C-alpha positions in Angstrom: 141.4 93.9 92.8 141.1 97.4 94.4 141.1 99.0 90.9 138.4 96.7 89.7 136.3 97.6 92.8 136.8 101.3 92.1 135.8 100.8 88.5 132.7 98.9 89.5 131.7 101.6 92.0 132.3 104.4 89.4 130.2 102.5 86.8 127.3 102.1 89.3 127.5 105.8 90.2 127.5 106.9 86.6 124.6 104.6 85.8 122.6 106.0 88.7 123.4 109.6 87.6 122.3 108.9 84.1 119.1 107.3 85.3 118.3 110.3 87.5 119.1 112.7 84.6 116.7 110.8 82.4 113.9 111.0 85.0 114.6 114.7 85.5 114.4 115.3 81.7 110.8 114.1 81.8 110.0 115.6 85.2 111.2 119.2 84.5 108.4 121.3 83.1 105.7 119.0 84.3 103.1 121.1 86.0 101.0 120.3 89.1 98.3 122.9 89.4 95.7 123.4 92.1 92.0 122.8 91.4 89.2 124.3 93.4 87.7 121.7 95.8 85.2 123.9 97.5 86.2 122.6 101.0 88.9 123.2 103.6 88.4 119.7 105.1 91.3 117.4 104.9 91.0 115.1 101.9 92.2 111.5 102.4 91.7 109.6 99.2 91.2 110.0 95.4 90.0 107.6 92.8 89.5 108.2 89.1 87.5 105.9 86.8 88.9 107.7 83.7 90.4 111.1 82.9 87.0 112.8 83.3 85.3 111.0 86.2 86.8 111.0 89.7 85.9 110.9 93.4 87.6 112.3 96.5 86.7 111.6 100.1 87.8 113.3 103.3 87.0 114.5 106.9 83.6 115.5 108.2 81.8 113.3 105.6 83.3 115.0 102.6 82.5 113.3 99.3 83.4 115.1 96.1 83.0 114.1 92.4 83.9 115.5 89.0 82.7 114.6 85.5 85.0 117.0 83.7 88.5 116.2 84.9 88.3 118.4 87.9 87.3 121.6 86.2 84.5 121.5 88.7 84.3 119.5 91.9 80.8 118.9 93.2 79.8 117.9 96.8 77.6 115.0 97.7 76.0 116.0 100.9 73.9 114.2 103.6 75.6 110.8 103.4 77.5 111.0 106.7 79.2 113.4 109.1 82.0 110.9 109.9 85.5 111.2 108.5 85.9 109.2 105.3 89.3 107.6 104.6 89.2 105.7 101.3 87.2 105.2 98.1 87.5 102.5 95.4 85.5 101.3 92.4 85.0 97.7 91.1 83.6 99.0 87.8 82.1 102.2 86.3 79.0 101.6 88.5 80.0 99.8 91.7 82.0 101.7 94.3 82.7 101.7 98.1 83.7 104.4 100.6 84.9 103.5 104.1 85.5 105.7 107.2 85.2 106.2 111.0 83.0 104.2 113.3 83.0 101.2 110.9 81.0 103.1 108.2 80.8 101.6 104.7 78.8 103.2 101.9 78.1 101.5 98.6 77.1 102.9 95.2 75.7 100.9 92.3 75.0 103.9 90.0 78.5 105.3 89.4 78.7 107.3 92.6 75.6 109.5 92.4 73.9 107.8 95.4 75.7 106.2 98.4 73.9 103.7 100.7 75.0 102.6 104.1 76.1 98.9 104.4 76.4 97.1 107.7 80.1 96.4 108.4 79.9 94.5 111.7 82.4 96.8 113.4 82.5 100.2 115.0 86.3 100.5 114.6 87.5 103.2 112.2 88.1 101.9 108.7 91.0 103.5 106.7 91.4 101.4 103.5 89.3 99.4 101.0 90.4 97.4 97.9 88.6 95.3 95.3 90.0 92.0 94.1 88.5 89.9 91.4 85.3 87.9 91.5 83.4 90.0 94.0 86.2 89.9 96.7 86.7 93.1 98.7 88.9 93.9 101.7 88.6 96.7 104.2 90.9 97.4 107.2 91.5 100.0 109.9 92.1 100.6 113.6 92.4 97.9 116.3 93.7 95.3 113.9 90.4 95.2 112.0 90.3 93.4 108.7 87.0 92.7 106.9 86.2 90.8 103.8 83.3 90.6 101.4 82.7 88.0 98.8 79.8 89.8 97.1 81.3 93.2 96.0 80.6 94.8 99.4 76.9 93.8 99.9 77.8 92.0 103.2 80.9 91.8 105.3 82.6 89.5 107.8 85.3 90.2 110.3 88.6 88.3 109.7 90.8 89.7 112.4 91.0 92.2 115.3 94.0 93.2 117.4 96.0 96.3 118.1 97.6 97.4 114.8 96.4 100.4 112.9 96.0 99.3 109.3 96.3 102.1 106.7 96.6 100.6 103.3 95.5 97.6 101.2 95.9 96.1 97.8 94.2 93.1 96.0 94.9 91.9 92.4 93.1 88.6 92.0 90.3 86.7 93.7 92.7 85.1 96.2 95.6 87.5 96.9 95.5 90.5 99.2 97.9 92.7 101.2 97.2 94.9 104.2 99.8 97.4 105.7 100.0 99.4 108.9 101.9 101.0 111.7 105.2 99.6 112.9 106.1 98.3 109.5 103.3 95.6 109.6 102.6 93.8 106.3 100.1 90.9 106.3 99.0 89.0 103.3 96.4 86.5 102.3 96.6 83.7 99.6 93.1 82.3 100.3 90.7 85.2 99.5 91.0 86.7 103.0 90.0 83.7 105.0 93.3 84.1 106.9 96.3 86.5 106.8 100.0 85.8 107.4 102.6 88.4 108.4 105.3 89.3 106.0 108.7 90.8 107.0 109.1 94.4 106.0 112.5 94.9 107.6 111.3 98.3 108.9 109.6 99.6 112.0 108.3 102.7 110.3 104.5 103.2 109.9 103.4 102.1 106.4 100.7 104.3 104.8 100.3 103.3 101.1 100.7 100.2 99.0 100.3 99.5 95.2 100.6 96.0 93.6 101.2 95.8 89.9 100.4 92.1 89.9 100.5 89.2 92.4 104.3 89.4 92.5 105.4 93.0 92.0 104.5 95.8 94.3 105.5 98.8 96.4 104.8 99.9 100.0 105.6 103.4 101.4 105.4 105.2 104.7 107.1 107.5 107.2 110.8 108.3 107.3 111.2 108.2 103.5 110.3 104.5 103.5 109.5 102.9 100.1 109.7 99.1 99.8 109.7 96.9 96.7 108.9 93.2 96.2 109.1 90.9 93.1 107.8 87.8 94.9 104.5 88.8 96.3 106.0 90.0 99.6 108.1 87.0 100.5 110.9 89.6 100.5 110.6 93.4 100.7 113.6 95.6 99.9 114.2 99.4 100.1 113.8 101.3 96.8 113.5 105.0 97.8 116.5 106.7 96.2 115.6 110.3 95.6 112.7 110.5 98.1 113.3 112.7 101.0 110.0 112.6 102.9 107.4 110.2 104.1 105.3 108.4 101.4 101.5 108.4 101.9 100.3 107.3 98.4 101.8 105.3 95.5 100.5 104.7 92.0 102.1 103.0 89.0 100.8 103.4 85.5 102.9 100.6 84.2 105.9 98.5 85.3 108.4 101.4 85.0 106.4 104.6 85.5 105.1 105.5 89.0 104.5 108.4 91.4 104.6 108.8 95.2 102.8 111.4 97.2 104.7 112.8 100.1 104.1 114.0 103.6 105.7 117.4 102.9 104.0 118.4 99.7 106.3 116.4 97.4 105.3 114.4 94.3 108.0 112.1 93.1 108.3 110.3 89.8 110.2 107.2 88.7 110.7 105.9 85.1 112.8 102.9 86.0 110.6 100.8 88.3 111.5 102.8 91.4 115.3 102.4 91.2 115.5 106.2 91.3 113.0 109.0 91.9 112.9 112.7 91.1 110.8 115.4 92.5 108.1 117.0 90.3 106.7 120.4 90.8 104.0 120.8 93.5 104.2 122.3 96.9 100.5 123.2 97.1 99.7 121.4 100.3 101.6 120.8 103.5 100.8 117.1 103.3 99.5 115.0 100.4 97.4 111.9 101.4 96.8 110.0 98.2 97.5 110.0 94.5 95.8 108.4 91.5 96.6 108.3 87.7 93.8 107.1 85.4 96.1 107.9 82.5 99.9 107.9 82.2 99.8 111.7 81.5 97.0 112.8 83.9 97.0 112.4 87.7 95.5 113.9 90.8 96.8 114.1 94.4 94.8 115.2 97.4 95.8 116.4 100.9 95.1 118.6 103.9 92.9 121.7 104.0 90.9 120.6 100.9 93.9 120.6 98.5 93.5 118.9 95.1 96.4 119.2 92.7 96.4 118.0 89.0 99.2 117.0 86.8 98.8 119.0 83.6 102.0 118.1 81.9 102.5 115.4 79.3 104.8 112.4 79.9 106.3 110.3 77.2 106.4 112.8 74.3 109.7 112.5 72.5 110.8 115.0 69.9 112.6 113.0 67.2 113.5 115.7 64.8 113.5 119.5 64.5 113.4 119.5 60.8 110.3 121.4 59.5 107.8 118.9 58.1 106.0 119.8 54.9 102.6 119.5 56.6 100.8 118.3 59.7 100.4 114.5 59.7 99.3 111.7 62.0 100.8 108.2 61.6 99.3 104.8 62.3 100.2 103.6 65.8 102.8 100.8 66.0 102.4 98.0 66.8 98.8 97.6 65.8 97.2 95.5 67.2 99.0 96.1 70.5 99.0 94.8 74.1 99.1 97.0 76.2 101.6 99.6 74.9 101.9 101.3 71.5 103.5 104.5 70.1 102.1 107.1 67.7 104.2 109.4 65.5 103.0 112.8 64.3 104.4 115.9 62.5 103.9 119.5 63.7 104.3 122.0 60.8 103.8 125.1 62.8 104.4 126.1 66.5 101.2 126.0 68.5 98.8 124.1 70.7 98.5 120.4 70.0 96.1 117.8 71.5 95.8 114.1 71.0 93.0 112.2 72.7 92.0 108.5 72.7 88.3 107.4 72.6 86.6 104.1 73.0 84.1 102.6 70.5 81.2 104.5 72.3 83.0 107.9 71.9 84.0 108.2 75.5 87.4 109.7 76.1 89.8 107.3 77.8 93.2 109.0 77.5 94.7 112.5 77.0 98.1 111.9 75.3 99.1 115.4 74.3 97.8 118.7 75.6 100.7 121.1 75.1 102.2 123.9 73.0 104.7 122.2 70.7 107.4 123.6 68.4 107.9 122.5 64.8 109.1 119.0 64.4 108.4 115.2 64.4 107.2 113.6 67.6 106.5 110.2 69.1 104.2 109.6 72.0 104.0 106.3 73.9 100.7 105.0 75.4 99.9 102.2 77.8 96.4 100.9 77.7 96.7 99.2 81.2 93.2 98.9 82.7 91.3 99.1 79.5 89.5 96.2 77.8 90.3 94.7 74.4 88.6 96.4 71.5 88.7 99.2 69.0 89.9 102.6 70.0 90.3 105.9 68.1 92.9 108.6 68.5 92.5 112.1 67.3 95.2 114.7 66.7 94.1 118.4 66.6 95.7 121.7 66.1 94.3 125.1 65.0 94.8 124.1 61.3 94.6 120.3 61.3 92.5 117.4 62.6 92.7 113.7 61.9 91.5 110.5 63.5 92.8 106.9 63.2 91.7 103.6 64.5 93.8 101.1 66.6 93.0 97.7 68.2 93.9 96.6 71.7 94.1 92.8 72.1 94.8 91.3 75.6 
C-alpha cells in the first residue's frame, strides 16, 4: 500500500512538472513591451473591442483610446475629473465607464463621446459588466450593487452595506457574480433582482473575476489567491499553482488558455485551465490592475503610473517539421466550417518575417495569428474564434516574397 501511494505521488509530481514544462515552452520568448500612454496617472481597467480598438480608464478622469493596436493612445478630455475604475462594451457602439462618486458615463458611438448617466448613488463604483438582453451590473464601495435592464440608460439600487466590491461578471440575461473584500462572492440567478452569498473559503480580498460561461469561472485576489468553479460558484476551489503574488485581473481566451495580472508586475499564463501557471516576461510596472485579450495572441495589461504593456509574441504556433519546403504555401484551415476552433498549416521556404491576419467579410481585421520571424519549416497555428459571430472570414499569409488569402466559415 505504501509503495502504491509513493507511485501515485510520483506520477502526480511528474504530470505537474510536464504540464509546467509545456506552459513554459510557450511562455518563454513571449514579449511584453511597453506602449506610450501619455499619462502618469494610475490606469485601472482596459477593454479591447478587437485587436485594433481599445479603451483604458484611470485616475483623475483618465480615458484613453486607440484605433491602431496601441501604437498611439489618445486622450478623451473633459469628461470628468473623478477616478474611473472600469470600462466595458456591450457592442462595437455601446459602452460604459464607472468611477468615483457614483459616476457612470455611457457611449453610443463607439467611445468617441461619453455622456453622464444618473446612477442613484454617490458611492464609488469600481466594476461594471454587461449580461445579455440589456442587463448591466455595477458595484463598488459600501456594498453598492446597481442593475440596469436597458443597457445602462437607467439604473436602480439593488443592495447597500459595508463590503467594498471590486469585480463583476455576467454571461447571460439572468446570471451575475460580484466579488469584493474579505473573500466575498455574491451571485444572482434572477437578473440582479437579488443576490445570494457564495462560499469562497478565503478571507483574502478578491479583485478580479472572469466567467467563461454560467458554470466555469475564476476569481483572484490578494495573497496569491486564485479560485476556480465548475458549477457556477456553488463550490470554489484554489487553482493558483505557479502564481506567487496577488491577482488583480484575469482573462481567458478559451477554456484552457488564460492570463492573470499580478500585484507585483507579474503576468502569468495557463494552458491547462488554470491547473498550473507560468510567469511570462513583463516587469514594466510595480502593479498591474487589469488585463484583456481580444485575440489569443494579442493582449494588453495596465497598471500604476500610466503603464500599458502589450503582449507581442505569438501563442499557438507549432513547428511541425524543419525540412525545407519547395516553396511558400498556405493550406486550407481544418476543420472548415468550424466552431469555434480551427488550425491552419503553412510552409516557410526562407527564414524571415511572417504574418498571418484574419479579416471579416467587411475587411476589418479581427485576429493577428502570426507576427514573427520564423525559420524554414512547416508550421501549424491554432485559432479560437470565441466572441466572433458566425459568417465568412478570410486569412492572409504574407512574407517578403509571398502572399495568399483563403476563405473559411465559422458556424455557431
